[in-house]
C-alpha positions in Angstrom: 17.5 -0.8 -18.4 14.6 1.1 -17.0 11.7 -0.6 -15.9 7.9 0.3 -16.3 5.0 -0.1 -14.3 2.1 -2.8 -15.5 -0.8 -1.0 -17.3 -3.4 -0.6 -15.1 -5.8 -0.9 -17.2 -5.1 -4.7 -17.3 -6.0 -5.2 -13.6 -9.6 -6.0 -13.8 -12.0 -3.6 -12.2 -13.8 -5.4 -9.1 -17.2 -5.1 -7.8 -18.5 -2.5 -4.9 -19.9 -5.6 -2.3 -16.6 -7.1 -2.9 -14.3 -4.0 -2.0 -16.7 -3.2 1.0 -15.8 -6.8 2.0 -12.6 -6.5 1.9 -12.7 -3.2 4.2 -14.7 -4.5 6.8 -12.3 -7.6 6.8 -9.0 -5.5 7.1 -11.1 -3.7 9.9 -11.6 -6.9 11.4 -8.6 -8.2 11.5 -6.6 -5.4 12.7 -9.5 -5.2 15.9 -8.6 -8.9 16.5 -4.5 -8.0 16.3 -5.4 -4.9 18.9 -7.1 -8.1 21.2 -4.3 -10.2 21.0 -1.6 -7.8 21.9 -3.6 -6.5 24.8 -4.1 -9.8 26.0 -0.5 -11.3 25.5 0.3 -8.0 27.1 -1.8 -8.6 30.2 0.3 -11.9 30.4 3.6 -10.2 30.2 3.9 -10.7 26.5 5.8 -8.2 24.5 4.0 -8.3 20.8 5.0 -6.9 17.4 1.8 -7.9 15.8 1.6 -5.3 13.0 -0.5 -5.8 10.2 0.9 -4.6 6.7 -0.3 -2.1 4.5 1.7 -2.0 2.3 2.0 -3.1 -1.5 5.5 -4.5 -2.5 7.3 -4.6 -5.6 9.7 -6.4 -7.7 12.5 -4.3 -9.8 9.7 -2.7 -11.7 5.8 -2.0 -10.9 5.0 -5.6 -11.0 3.7 -6.0 -7.6 4.6 -8.9 -6.1 1.3 -9.9 -4.2 -1.9 -9.3 -5.0 -3.4 -6.1 -4.8 -5.6 -6.6 -1.6 -5.0 -3.9 0.4 -5.2 -1.4 -2.3 -8.6 -3.1 -2.4 -9.1 -2.8 1.5 -8.6 0.8 1.1 -10.7 1.6 -1.8 -13.5 -0.6 -0.1 -12.9 2.0 2.9 -12.8 4.7 0.5 -16.1 3.4 -0.8 -18.3 3.5 2.6 -16.7 6.5 4.1 -16.9 9.4 1.3 -14.8 11.9 3.6 -11.9 9.6 3.8 -9.0 10.8 1.9 -5.3 8.9 1.4 -2.0 9.3 0.6 0.1 6.6 -1.4 3.5 6.7 -0.7 6.1 5.8 -3.4 9.5 4.1 -2.4 12.5 2.7 -4.5 15.7 1.0 -3.1 19.1 3.0 -3.4 19.5 0.4 -6.3 16.9 1.7 -8.1 17.4 5.4 -7.4 20.4 5.5 -9.5 19.0 3.8 -12.5 15.3 4.2 -12.1 14.6 7.2 -10.1 10.9 8.0 -11.3 10.1 4.6 -10.3 8.8 5.3 -6.6 6.4 7.9 -8.3 5.4 5.5 -10.9 4.4 2.6 -8.5 2.2 5.4 -6.4 0.6 6.4 -9.6 0.0 2.5 -10.7 -2.0 2.2 -7.5 -3.6 5.6 -7.6 -5.1 4.4 -11.2 -6.4 1.1 -9.6 -8.0 3.4 -7.0 -9.7 5.7 -9.6 -10.8 2.7 -11.8 -12.6 1.6 -8.9 -14.6 4.2 -8.4 -12.3 6.5 -6.0 -12.1 10.5 -7.4 -8.3 11.4 -7.8 -8.9 14.6 -5.6 -9.3 12.2 -2.8 -5.9 10.3 -3.4 -2.7 12.2 -2.9 0.7 11.2 -4.0 3.8 11.4 -2.1 7.2 10.5 -4.1 10.0 9.5 -1.2 12.4 7.4 -3.3 14.5 6.0 -0.7 13.8 8.3 2.2 11.8 6.3 4.2 13.5 2.9 4.0 11.7 -0.1 5.6 14.9 -2.0 5.6 18.6 -1.3 5.6 19.4 0.3 2.5 21.7 -2.7 1.2 21.1 -5.9 -1.0 19.2 -7.9 1.8 16.6 -4.5 2.6 16.0 -3.9 -1.2 12.6 -6.0 -1.4 11.1 -4.1 1.5 12.1 -0.8 0.3 10.0 -1.3 -3.3 7.0 -0.3 -1.8 3.9 1.7 -1.6 2.8 2.9 1.8 -1.0 4.3 2.5 -1.8 7.1 5.2 -4.8 8.3 6.2 -5.2 11.7 5.6 -8.4 12.5 7.1 -11.6 10.7 7.8 
């Protein structure tokens, strides 16, 4: 059975103030992580602090979490009109057999949320990689981590 994405029209539009504040908070978190990592390294401790910039999905396009990172990216794009991003759609190997277009649908779903919140479509690139860029092993345990969208900054 093929599963489709949740209707992006059902996702409420956020205020510009909210989106910009989300953007500010993500940069503060990343700066804090860099500082924490540097401090630990001074003490001879190797740290794997890494802020997630993915949106994970169930076996469809219903996200398993709030769309917080998408809102952070939207806020950053509202603050910087030269910023362009790439949304990368992924799926697990089991979805590849039954619903290979799902990775593209996930990326398009996130793109629609961005457009709904004021980002022009020409600032968003979509890349459908199916299961070519796994975050985890392509087995039962790794399925959840491979059902996601990733974000890349194209330019600033």
